[in-house]
C-alpha positions in Angstrom: 9.1 -59.2 -20.8 11.1 -57.3 -23.6 11.9 -54.5 -20.7 12.6 -57.3 -18.2 15.0 -58.8 -20.2 16.9 -55.8 -21.0 17.1 -54.9 -17.2 18.9 -58.1 -17.0 21.3 -57.4 -19.5 22.2 -54.0 -17.7 22.9 -56.0 -14.5 24.6 -58.7 -16.5 27.2 -55.7 -18.3 27.7 -54.1 -14.7 28.5 -57.2 -12.8 30.6 -59.0 -15.7 32.9 -55.7 -15.1 33.6 -56.3 -11.6 34.0 -60.0 -12.0 36.8 -59.5 -15.1 39.1 -56.9 -12.3 38.9 -60.0 -9.6 39.5 -62.5 -12.6 42.8 -61.0 -13.8 44.2 -60.0 -10.3 43.1 -63.2 -8.9 45.2 -64.5 -11.9 47.9 -62.2 -11.4 48.2 -63.1 -7.7 47.9 -67.0 -8.3 50.7 -66.5 -11.0 52.8 -64.5 -8.4 52.9 -66.8 -5.5 54.0 -69.7 -7.5 50.7 -71.5 -7.9 50.8 -72.0 -11.5 54.6 -73.0 -11.9 56.4 -74.6 -13.8 53.7 -74.2 -16.5 53.4 -70.1 -16.0 55.4 -68.1 -14.1 57.0 -64.0 -14.3 60.3 -65.5 -14.7 60.4 -64.4 -18.3 58.3 -61.4 -18.0 60.6 -58.2 -18.2 60.3 -56.3 -15.0 59.0 -59.7 -13.2 55.8 -59.2 -10.6 55.7 -55.7 -11.4 56.0 -56.4 -15.5 53.1 -59.1 -14.7 50.9 -56.2 -12.9 51.5 -54.0 -15.6 50.3 -56.6 -18.1 47.2 -57.4 -15.8 46.3 -53.7 -15.4 46.2 -53.4 -19.4 44.4 -56.8 -19.6 41.3 -55.0 -17.1 41.3 -51.7 -19.1 41.2 -53.6 -22.4 38.4 -55.7 -21.2 36.5 -52.8 -19.3 36.7 -50.9 -22.8 35.6 -54.1 -24.5 32.9 -54.5 -21.7 31.9 -50.7 -22.0 31.1 -50.3 -25.5 29.0 -53.6 -25.2 26.9 -52.0 -22.3 26.6 -48.7 -24.4 24.9 -50.4 -27.2 22.7 -52.3 -24.7 21.6 -49.4 -23.9 21.2 -47.4 -26.9 18.7 -50.6 -27.8 16.8 -50.1 -24.9 16.7 -46.5 -25.0 15.5 -46.6 -29.0 12.8 -49.6 -27.6 11.6 -47.8 -25.1 11.6 -45.1 -28.2 9.1 -46.9 -30.6 6.4 -48.2 -27.5 6.6 -44.7 -26.9 5.6 -43.7 -30.7 8.8 -42.2 -31.1 11.3 -42.7 -33.8 15.1 -42.1 -33.4 17.1 -39.4 -35.2 21.0 -38.9 -35.7 23.4 -41.6 -35.4 24.7 -41.3 -32.1 25.1 -44.1 -29.8 22.0 -42.8 -27.6 20.3 -40.9 -30.5 17.7 -38.5 -29.8 13.8 -40.0 -30.0 11.6 -37.9 -32.0 7.4 -37.5 -32.0 4.3 -35.7 -31.6 2.3 -35.6 -28.9 -0.9 -33.6 -28.6 0.0 -31.8 -31.8 3.2 -30.5 -30.1 6.9 -32.0 -31.5 9.0 -33.5 -28.7 12.4 -34.5 -28.5 13.5 -37.0 -25.9 17.2 -37.3 -25.2 19.3 -39.9 -22.7 22.9 -39.3 -21.5 25.1 -40.3 -18.6 26.8 -37.2 -16.9 30.0 -37.8 -14.6 29.2 -36.7 -10.6 32.0 -36.6 -8.4 36.0 -36.9 -8.8 36.9 -34.8 -5.9 39.3 -35.7 -3.5 36.8 -37.6 -1.2 34.4 -38.1 -4.1 33.9 -41.1 -6.2 33.8 -40.7 -9.6 30.6 -42.3 -11.0 28.6 -41.7 -14.5 24.9 -40.7 -13.6 21.9 -41.2 -16.2 19.8 -38.2 -17.2 16.7 -38.4 -19.5 15.1 -35.1 -20.7 11.9 -34.3 -23.1 11.5 -31.1 -24.5 8.2 -29.8 -26.1 8.2 -27.3 -29.0 6.3 -24.1 -28.3 4.4 -22.1 -31.0 7.2 -19.4 -31.3 10.0 -18.0 -29.5 8.9 -16.1 -26.5 9.9 -13.5 -24.3 8.8 -14.7 -21.1 10.8 -17.3 -19.4 10.1 -19.9 -16.2 12.5 -22.3 -14.3 11.2 -24.5 -11.5 13.1 -27.1 -9.3 12.6 -29.3 -6.5 12.4 -28.1 -3.0 15.9 -28.4 -1.9 17.1 -29.5 -5.0 20.2 -28.2 -6.8 21.4 -28.0 -10.8 24.9 -28.6 -11.1 27.5 -27.2 -13.9 28.5 -30.7 -15.7 32.1 -29.3 -16.7 32.7 -26.3 -14.3 32.0 -24.3 -11.8 28.4 -23.6 -10.1 25.4 -24.3 -8.7 21.8 -23.1 -8.4 20.2 -24.1 -4.8 16.5 -23.7 -5.5 15.8 -22.8 -1.8 18.1 -20.1 -2.5 16.4 -18.8 -5.8 13.3 -18.6 -3.4 14.7 -16.5 -0.9 16.9 -14.2 -3.3 14.4 -13.6 -5.9 12.8 -10.4 -4.9 16.4 -8.9 -5.3 16.5 -9.6 -8.7 15.1 -6.7 -11.0 11.8 -8.0 -13.3 12.1 -11.2 -11.3 9.3 -13.1 -9.1 9.0 -16.6 -7.3 6.2 -18.7 -6.2 7.0 -21.7 -3.8 4.7 -24.9 -3.1 5.5 -27.5 -0.7 7.2 -29.3 -3.4 8.6 -27.2 -5.9 10.0 -23.4 -6.6 9.5 -21.3 -9.5 11.3 -18.5 -10.9 10.4 -16.3 -13.7 9.7 -13.2 -15.2 6.0 -12.6 -14.4 3.5 -13.9 -11.3 1.2 -15.6 -13.7 3.6 -18.0 -15.2 5.2 -18.6 -12.5 2.3 -20.0 -10.4 0.4 -21.4 -13.1 3.2 -23.5 -14.3 3.4 -25.2 -10.1 0.0 -25.7 -10.2 -3.1 -27.3 -11.7 -2.5 -30.1 -14.6 1.2 -28.6 -15.1 1.7 -28.7 -11.4 0.3 -32.1 -11.4 2.8 -33.3 -14.1 5.9 -32.1 -12.9 5.6 -33.5 -9.4 4.5 -36.9 -11.0 8.3 -36.7 -12.6 10.4 -38.7 -10.0 13.8 -37.2 -9.4 12.8 -34.1 -10.9 16.1 -32.1 -11.7 14.8 -28.9 -13.2 11.8 -27.5 -16.1 13.0 -24.8 -18.0 10.0 -22.8 -20.0 10.8 -20.5 -22.9 13.6 -18.1 -21.8 14.8 -19.6 -18.5 18.3 -19.1 -19.5 17.5 -15.3 -19.3 15.5 -15.7 -16.1 19.0 -17.7 -14.4 20.8 -15.2 -16.0 19.3 -12.1 -14.2 19.0 -14.0 -10.9 22.5 -14.6 -11.1 23.9 -11.4 -11.9 21.5 -9.7 -9.1 23.1 -12.4 -6.9 26.9 -11.4 -8.0 25.6 -7.3 -7.2 24.9 -8.5 -3.2 28.1 -10.5 -3.3 30.5 -8.3 -5.0 34.1 -8.8 -3.3 33.5 -12.0 -2.0 34.5 -15.3 -2.9 31.0 -16.5 -3.7 30.4 -15.1 -6.9 28.2 -17.1 -9.2 29.5 -18.0 -12.3 26.9 -16.4 -14.7 27.9 -17.9 -18.6 28.7 -21.5 -16.4 24.4 -21.4 -14.9 23.4 -20.3 -18.1 24.9 -23.1 -20.0 23.5 -25.8 -17.8 19.9 -24.5 -18.5 18.4 -26.6 -21.1 16.1 -25.4 -24.0 15.7 -22.3 -25.6 13.1 -19.9 -26.1 10.8 -21.7 -28.4 10.8 -24.7 -26.2 9.5 -26.3 -22.9 12.1 -29.1 -21.7 11.7 -31.1 -18.5 15.0 -33.3 -17.2 15.4 -36.0 -14.7 18.1 -37.9 -13.0 16.7 -41.3 -14.2 17.4 -43.7 -16.6 13.5 -44.2 -18.6 13.7 -47.2 -20.1 10.0 -48.3 -20.4 8.0 -46.9 -23.2 4.9 -46.3 -21.1 7.0 -44.4 -18.7 8.5 -42.6 -21.5 5.2 -41.4 -22.9 4.0 -40.5 -20.0 6.5 -38.1 -19.3 6.1 -36.6 -23.0 2.8 -35.8 -22.3 3.3 -34.2 -18.9 5.8 -32.1 -20.8 2.8 -31.2 -23.3 1.0 -30.2 -20.9 3.4 -27.6 -18.7 4.1 -26.3 -22.4 0.7 -25.5 -22.9 0.4 -23.8 -19.5 2.9 -22.1 -20.1 1.7 -20.6 -23.3 -1.9 -20.2 -21.4 -0.3 -18.6 -19.3 1.7 -15.8 -21.1 0.3 -13.1 -22.6 -0.5 -13.0 -26.7 2.5 -10.3 -27.3 5.0 -12.5 -25.7 4.8 -15.6 -28.3 6.1 -14.8 -31.9 4.3 -17.2 -34.9 
């Protein structure tokens, strides 16, 4: 019931933003056409009709700001409610704080944010929700694996760069010290065949496939894997305009050598869904540690 109410509130905020714009522009049009005279007109407004439009734009922006702040508070409450239902607690004082807890003996952290998409000559700018869950490993590891959906892409947020997972599968052989494996749904790139294959097979593979709108799975030193792959691709493309911005791509990979992180392009708002998501990430972390050689984990 609580989740349904939260969803209705979210729809209300989105609808009210559009309604507010229509209301203000409608009022400006009514005044401009003289329908409100003699009680109200643009005769006394500096700039007349143009000045009235400027006032309308200020009203739209101001109202949108107030509505946006209210919606953000709503999203924060919704996110924290889902966390409590999942058995997690908010950490930090951000509007959308991290949620922390323990699942099957592993410390986990859940994060939610909206990222800007589009903005090009023909693209509409929109804010897209992303949810991620991070599970801590026993210690930092030298091994790394990155997993993505077949046909998927990992985009750099504020800059140039994209990892096309199909391109990863096709070009991994050219990168020194890297191997790739591919199933019907997933592509894995790693430093060893065992780790890459185990992550997309068995319990771990089932957990990854169960996550809707999967963006990326990064296990251990996944950023090192991406850096090696991008460097190898740049050597192939030397002298062309299609070079891969290594630093941008590395920064886009979530987590570090002490974690396994799974990111989805979705707003997880149900506590039971969030709990299952976290349990899946922990299962992936268990498989990853079991698949790497003992000497690769620093305890």
